C-alpha positions as CSV (number, residue, x, y, z in Angstrom):
1,X,12.8,-26.8,-11.5
2,X,13.8,-25.5,-8.1
3,X,11.8,-22.6,-6.7
4,X,12.8,-20.5,-3.6
5,X,9.7,-19.0,-2.0
6,X,9.3,-16.6,1.0
7,X,7.2,-18.5,3.5
8,X,5.1,-15.4,4.2
9,X,3.8,-14.8,0.7
10,X,0.1,-15.2,1.2
11,X,-1.9,-17.8,-0.7
12,X,1.1,-19.0,-2.6
13,X,0.3,-22.7,-2.2
14,X,-3.3,-22.1,-3.1
15,X,-2.3,-20.6,-6.4
16,X,0.5,-23.0,-7.1
17,X,-2.1,-25.8,-7.4
18,X,-3.4,-24.0,-10.5
19,X,-0.2,-24.7,-12.4
20,X,-0.2,-27.9,-14.5
21,X,2.2,-30.5,-13.2
22,X,3.0,-28.3,-10.2
23,X,4.1,-31.4,-8.3
24,X,7.1,-31.7,-10.5
25,X,8.3,-28.4,-9.2
26,X,10.8,-28.5,-6.3
27,X,9.6,-25.8,-3.8
28,X,11.7,-24.6,-0.9
29,X,10.2,-22.1,1.5
30,X,12.5,-19.7,3.4
31,X,12.4,-17.0,6.0
32,X,13.4,-13.7,4.5
33,X,16.1,-13.0,7.2
34,X,17.8,-16.4,6.6
35,X,18.1,-16.4,2.8
36,X,21.7,-16.7,1.7
37,X,23.7,-16.9,-1.5
38,X,24.2,-20.7,-1.0
39,X,20.4,-21.1,-1.2
40,X,20.3,-19.4,-4.5
41,X,23.1,-21.2,-6.3
42,X,21.1,-24.0,-7.9
43,X,17.7,-22.3,-7.9
44,X,15.7,-21.4,-11.0
45,X,13.3,-18.9,-9.6
46,X,13.0,-16.7,-6.5
47,X,9.7,-15.4,-5.0
48,X,10.1,-12.6,-2.5
49,X,8.4,-9.8,-0.6
50,X,9.8,-6.3,0.0
51,X,11.6,-7.5,3.1
52,X,14.2,-9.4,1.1
53,X,17.1,-7.3,-0.2
54,X,18.1,-8.4,-3.7
55,X,21.7,-7.5,-4.5
56,X,24.7,-8.9,-6.4
57,X,26.0,-10.6,-3.2
58,X,22.8,-12.7,-2.9
59,X,22.7,-13.6,-6.6
60,X,26.4,-14.2,-7.2
61,X,27.0,-17.3,-9.3
62,X,23.4,-18.3,-9.0
63,X,21.3,-19.9,-11.8
64,X,18.2,-17.9,-11.0
65,X,16.4,-16.9,-14.2
66,X,13.3,-15.3,-12.6
67,X,12.6,-13.1,-9.6
68,X,9.0,-12.3,-8.7
69,X,8.4,-9.7,-6.0
70,X,4.8,-9.9,-4.6
71,X,4.9,-6.2,-3.7
72,X,4.6,-2.8,-5.3
73,X,8.0,-0.9,-5.3
74,X,11.6,-1.4,-6.2
75,X,13.5,-0.1,-3.1
76,X,14.5,-3.6,-2.1
77,X,16.2,-4.4,-5.4
78,X,19.7,-3.2,-6.2
79,X,19.4,-1.1,-9.5
80,X,22.3,-2.9,-11.2
81,X,20.3,-6.2,-10.9
82,X,17.9,-5.0,-13.6
83,X,20.8,-5.0,-16.1
84,X,21.4,-8.7,-15.5
85,X,20.6,-10.4,-18.8
86,X,20.3,-13.8,-17.2
87,X,17.5,-12.9,-14.9
88,X,14.0,-11.6,-15.5
89,X,12.7,-9.4,-12.6
90,X,9.0,-8.9,-12.2
91,X,7.5,-6.6,-9.5
92,X,3.8,-6.7,-8.9
93,X,3.4,-3.0,-9.4
94,X,0.0,-1.7,-8.5
95,X,-1.1,-4.8,-6.7
96,X,-1.8,-3.0,-3.5
97,X,-3.2,0.2,-4.9
98,X,-6.7,-0.6,-3.9
99,X,-5.6,-1.4,-0.3
100,X,-3.6,1.9,0.1
101,X,-6.5,3.9,-1.4
102,X,-8.9,2.1,1.0
103,X,-6.6,3.1,3.9
104,X,-6.5,6.8,2.8
105,X,-10.3,6.9,2.2
106,X,-10.7,5.5,5.7
107,X,-8.5,8.3,7.1
108,X,-10.6,10.8,5.3
109,X,-13.7,9.1,6.7
110,X,-12.4,9.5,10.2
111,X,-11.6,13.2,9.5
112,X,-15.2,13.6,8.4
113,X,-16.5,11.8,11.5
114,X,-14.4,14.0,13.8
115,X,-15.6,17.1,11.8
116,X,-12.0,18.1,11.1
117,X,-12.9,18.5,7.4
118,X,-16.1,19.0,5.4
119,X,-17.3,18.0,1.9
120,X,-16.2,21.4,0.5
121,X,-12.6,20.5,1.3
122,X,-10.0,20.3,-1.5
123,X,-7.6,17.5,-1.0
124,X,-4.0,17.7,-2.3
125,X,-2.6,14.5,-3.8
126,X,1.2,14.4,-4.1
127,X,2.2,11.7,-6.7
128,X,0.1,10.4,-9.5
129,X,1.1,6.8,-9.9
130,X,-1.2,3.7,-9.4
131,X,-2.4,4.9,-6.0
132,X,-2.7,8.6,-6.8
133,X,-4.7,7.9,-9.9
134,X,-7.1,5.6,-8.3
135,X,-7.6,7.9,-5.3
136,X,-8.3,10.9,-7.4
137,X,-10.8,8.9,-9.5
138,X,-12.7,7.8,-6.4
139,X,-12.6,11.3,-4.8
140,X,-14.1,12.6,-8.1
141,X,-16.8,9.9,-8.0
142,X,-17.6,11.0,-4.4
143,X,-17.6,14.7,-5.6
144,X,-14.7,15.5,-3.3
145,X,-12.5,18.2,-4.9
146,X,-8.8,17.3,-5.3
147,X,-5.7,18.7,-6.9
148,X,-2.7,16.7,-8.1
149,X,1.0,17.4,-8.1
150,X,3.5,15.1,-9.9
151,X,6.4,16.9,-11.5
152,X,7.6,13.8,-13.3
153,X,4.3,13.7,-15.1
154,X,4.2,17.5,-15.5
155,X,1.0,17.6,-13.5
156,X,0.1,20.5,-11.2
157,X,2.1,22.8,-9.1
158,X,3.4,22.5,-5.6
159,X,1.7,25.8,-4.8
160,X,-1.7,24.3,-5.5
161,X,-0.9,21.6,-2.9
162,X,0.2,24.3,-0.4
163,X,-3.2,25.8,-0.7
164,X,-4.9,22.6,0.6
165,X,-5.8,22.1,4.2
166,X,-5.4,18.3,3.7
167,X,-2.5,16.6,1.8
168,X,-2.1,12.9,1.1
169,X,1.3,11.7,0.1
170,X,1.8,9.1,-2.7
171,X,5.2,10.1,-4.2
172,X,8.0,7.7,-4.8
173,X,11.0,8.3,-2.6
174,X,14.3,9.7,-3.9
175,X,17.2,11.8,-2.6
176,X,18.5,12.6,-6.1
177,X,17.2,13.4,-9.5
178,X,15.4,16.3,-10.9
179,X,12.7,16.3,-8.3
180,X,13.9,14.6,-5.1
181,X,11.2,13.8,-2.6
182,X,13.4,13.5,0.5
183,X,12.0,15.9,3.1
184,X,9.7,17.4,0.5
185,X,7.3,18.4,3.3
186,X,9.4,20.3,5.8
187,X,9.3,23.4,7.9
188,X,9.8,25.7,4.9
189,X,6.9,24.0,3.1
190,X,4.7,24.1,6.2
191,X,5.4,27.8,6.9
192,X,4.3,28.8,3.4
193,X,1.3,26.3,3.2
194,X,-2.2,26.4,4.5
195,X,-1.9,22.7,5.3
196,X,-3.0,21.5,8.7
197,X,-3.6,17.8,8.0
198,X,-1.2,15.3,6.3
199,X,-1.9,11.7,5.4
200,X,1.2,9.7,4.6
201,X,1.2,6.1,3.2
202,X,4.2,6.5,0.9
203,X,7.5,6.8,2.7
204,X,8.4,8.3,6.1
205,X,11.4,10.1,4.7
206,X,9.2,12.2,2.4
207,X,7.9,14.1,5.4
208,X,10.2,15.7,7.9
209,X,8.9,14.2,11.1
210,X,10.5,16.7,13.5
211,X,8.9,19.5,11.5
212,X,5.5,17.8,11.7
213,X,5.9,17.8,15.5
214,X,7.1,21.4,15.8
215,X,4.3,22.7,13.5
216,X,1.6,20.7,15.3
217,X,0.3,19.2,12.1
218,X,-2.5,16.6,12.4
219,X,-0.7,13.6,11.1
220,X,-2.1,10.3,10.0
221,X,0.7,8.0,9.0
222,X,1.4,4.4,8.0
223,X,5.1,4.9,7.3
224,X,8.1,6.3,9.3
225,X,11.7,7.3,9.2
226,X,14.0,4.5,10.5
227,X,11.0,2.2,10.4
228,X,12.3,-0.6,12.6
229,X,12.9,1.9,15.3
230,X,10.5,4.8,14.6
231,X,10.3,7.9,16.7
232,X,7.9,7.1,19.7
233,X,7.1,10.7,20.2
234,X,5.9,11.0,16.6
235,X,3.8,7.8,16.8
236,X,2.3,9.0,20.1
237,X,1.3,12.3,18.6
238,X,-0.3,10.9,15.4
239,X,-4.1,11.1,15.1
240,X,-3.7,7.7,13.3
241,X,-0.5,5.6,13.4
242,X,-0.5,2.2,11.8
243,X,2.5,-0.2,11.3
244,X,3.0,0.0,7.6
245,X,0.0,-2.0,6.7
246,X,-1.9,0.4,4.4
247,X,-1.0,-1.9,1.4
248,X,-2.2,-5.0,3.3
249,X,-5.6,-6.2,2.3
250,X,-6.9,-9.6,1.3
251,X,-7.4,-8.4,-2.3
252,X,-3.9,-6.9,-2.5
253,X,-2.2,-10.0,-1.3
254,X,-4.2,-12.2,-3.7
255,X,-3.4,-9.9,-6.6
256,X,0.3,-9.7,-5.8
257,X,0.7,-13.5,-5.6
258,X,-1.4,-14.1,-8.7
259,X,0.6,-11.5,-10.7
260,X,4.0,-13.0,-9.9
261,X,2.9,-16.6,-10.6
262,X,1.2,-15.6,-13.9
263,X,4.5,-14.0,-15.0
264,X,6.5,-17.0,-13.9
265,X,4.3,-19.3,-16.0
266,X,4.7,-17.0,-18.9
267,X,8.5,-16.9,-18.7
268,X,8.8,-20.7,-18.4
269,X,5.9,-21.4,-20.7
270,X,3.9,-23.4,-18.1
271,X,0.3,-24.3,-18.6
272,X,-2.0,-23.0,-15.9
273,X,-5.5,-22.1,-14.9
274,X,-4.5,-19.2,-12.7
275,X,-7.3,-16.8,-11.7
276,X,-8.2,-14.7,-8.7
277,X,-9.3,-16.9,-5.9
278,X,-10.2,-14.3,-3.3
279,X,-13.7,-14.5,-1.7
280,X,-16.0,-11.5,-1.8
281,X,-17.2,-9.9,1.4
282,X,-21.0,-9.6,1.8
283,X,-21.7,-6.4,3.6
284,X,-24.5,-6.1,6.1
285,X,-27.1,-3.3,6.0
286,X,-26.1,-1.7,2.6
287,X,-29.1,0.6,2.9
288,X,-27.8,2.0,6.2
289,X,-24.5,2.7,4.6
290,X,-26.2,4.4,1.7
291,X,-28.2,6.6,4.1
292,X,-25.0,7.5,5.9
293,X,-23.4,8.5,2.6
294,X,-26.4,10.7,1.6
295,X,-26.5,12.3,5.1
296,X,-22.8,13.0,5.5
297,X,-21.9,13.4,1.8
298,X,-19.2,10.8,2.4
299,X,-19.3,7.0,3.0
300,X,-18.2,7.2,6.7
301,X,-19.9,4.0,7.8
302,X,-18.8,2.1,4.8
303,X,-15.1,2.6,5.2
304,X,-15.2,2.4,9.0
305,X,-16.8,-1.1,8.6
306,X,-14.0,-2.2,6.2
307,X,-11.1,-1.0,8.4
308,X,-11.4,0.5,11.9
309,X,-8.3,2.7,11.9
310,X,-8.9,4.1,15.4
311,X,-8.8,0.6,16.8
312,X,-5.8,-0.5,14.7
313,X,-3.9,2.7,15.7
314,X,-4.8,2.3,19.4
315,X,-3.6,-1.3,19.4
316,X,-0.3,-0.4,17.6
317,X,0.4,2.4,20.1
318,X,-0.3,0.1,23.0
319,X,1.9,-2.7,21.6
320,X,4.8,-0.6,20.4
321,X,4.8,2.3,23.0
322,X,3.7,0.6,26.2
323,X,4.4,-3.1,25.8
324,X,7.7,-2.7,23.8
325,X,6.7,-5.1,21.0
326,X,8.8,-4.5,18.0
327,X,7.5,-2.7,14.9
328,X,8.1,-5.7,12.7
329,X,6.2,-8.1,15.0
330,X,3.2,-5.8,15.2
331,X,3.2,-5.5,11.4
332,X,3.6,-9.2,10.8
333,X,0.7,-10.0,13.1
334,X,-1.7,-7.7,11.5
335,X,-4.9,-9.4,10.4
336,X,-5.7,-8.8,6.8
337,X,-9.0,-7.0,6.0
338,X,-11.0,-6.7,2.7
339,X,-10.7,-3.5,0.8
340,X,-13.5,-1.9,-1.2
341,X,-12.7,-3.9,-4.3
342,X,-13.5,-7.1,-2.4
343,X,-17.2,-6.2,-1.8
344,X,-19.8,-8.7,-3.1
345,X,-22.0,-6.8,-5.5
346,X,-25.7,-7.5,-6.1
347,X,-28.7,-5.9,-7.7
348,X,-29.6,-4.5,-4.3
349,X,-26.3,-2.8,-3.7
350,X,-25.8,-1.6,-7.3
351,X,-29.1,0.4,-7.1
352,X,-27.9,2.4,-4.1
353,X,-26.4,5.8,-4.6
354,X,-23.2,5.0,-2.7
355,X,-22.3,2.0,-4.9
356,X,-23.3,3.8,-8.1
357,X,-20.9,6.6,-7.3
358,X,-18.1,4.8,-5.5
359,X,-17.4,2.1,-8.2
360,X,-17.9,4.3,-11.3
361,X,-15.2,3.8,-13.9
362,X,-12.8,1.8,-11.6
């Protein structure tokens, strides 16, 4: 069996060894920008990231029976491909939810630290998919009030979101349909809203970037319009700007790779001992973090220790704006961090108020 594998899918070889008789598989690793239809002709399975565009041209006359995408989202797959009876497509939906939520909670931590928000704040959540649900659950655990708007799930009202000082965006992107999200947050929205702070880890096109600049919104973003050539003025003005890495964490990458290989084994009926192989992070001074949580009514120190967004943002701005390093190169060289699901738990940590609250029902 011949497998085509993106050479940047993390931990793939590590998990591959958990498939019985894996040495009988013929593995060919490729660079996403160099994959062609000729490569696919005699392949049985294709493993990709979101950077590979899957369309009829790529798959024409190929023998591929399985496509596994180690990412959450479908934007890189041509819709007609899903109707192809010869090929099963599996997308690791939700694999990076904990990473994105970790990024958002770290943004909120920074806003607390800078005293731009308080614990009495109500946070508006746009979109109630894997990320929105997990984020709302954790905010509830931390006793941070939040309201949700998701018209496709008949939840909430856009006016409730407009009443929030802080909005975090987790909607899927669409230009058409009953509730298109393209330019959902624009000058018309901002003129009617009380919103002063927007956090965006969904898609750059959901927020009109020019209107953000004109209305002097405090913007914390991981995503941008025309992402390979984003607006330098916008990035410079962001309180936090990161190079589309919110969904990047050690746990998210392990989970995405594990999910696609488990589904692959299921489709081809291959024996395996696949399980999560990520190592847990042992945090230092959990008591100090608990004290910080009790004092500030939010785990500022905890999330800042997991991911230092100010440092990442500064380095991105320096690299992209001053040194001229391309967006994709900055993104590809990002060093993975643990998210909050990768913390090693113990009797000591589980008796502290922070951990009792944070991990409740998740």
